[in-house]
N, C-alpha and C positions, 0 to 999 in steps of 0.2 A: 869199392869206394874207399876201403884201407888204404890202397894204393895213392888215392886222390889225397886222402887226409895225410899221409906221410909226406908226400910232396909239398903240400901246402905248409905242414910243419917245418921243412927245410927253407921254404920261401919267407916264412915268419922271422926265421932268424936272420936272414938278410935284408928285410925290409926297413928297419932302422937305417941302415947305411943308404940305401935308395931315398928314402924319405928326407934323409939330411940334405941331399942334393935335389930337394924338391921331386922327386920321381917315385915311381912304384912299378910293380909288375904283378900280373895276374896269370893265373893258370887257365888256359884256353881248354886244352884237351890232352889226353894220354891216348896215343894210337894204340892199335893191337900190336904194332911193331915195337912197343916200349918207347916210344919218343914223346918226350913233354914238349907241348907246344905252349908258348908263352907270348903276352902282349906286353910292351913296355907302356907306361903312362907318364904323363907330365914331362919333366925335362928329360927323363930317360929315352922317350920316343924320339927325340930329336938329337940326342948327344952323339957325338962322333966317337966316342968311347964305349957305346953301349954293346957293341960287339965284343970288345976286349973284357967288359964286366960280365957278359953272359958266358964266355967261355972260361975266364979265370975265376971267377967268383961263383955265379950262380949255377953253371953246370957242374963245377967240382964239387960244390956243397950238396946238391941233389944226388949226384952219383955216390956220394959218400954215405949220405943217408939212406938213399933208396937204391942199393945195387942192381935190382932188378932192370933199372932204367937204362937204356943204351945210349940215349943222346938228347941233347936239349937244343931245341931251336926257337927263334924268335919269329914271330909273323909280322908282315908288314901293317903298317898302322891301318890300313884300309882292307886289309884281308878278313874273310868271314871265318 
C-alpha cells in the first residue's frame, strides 16, 4: 500500500497539468515486476501526444519519486 500511495503522490503532482488540458490519469495496478499500469482519461485518452506525455513527464516523475518502479505503461482505453 505504501508503494501505491507514493505513486499516487507522484501522479497528484502531474494532475494539474493534465487537467488543464481536460485530461487525467489513474493508477490501475503495480505489477509484481514493479511496472506501473495507468489509464488516461478525458482528452488524454485520445491525444496523439499522450505517449510522449507518458514517457517524458509521467514516467520520469514516477521513477524519480518512486525509484523501486522499473517502468510505466498506459493501458488501452478498453483494456481491463
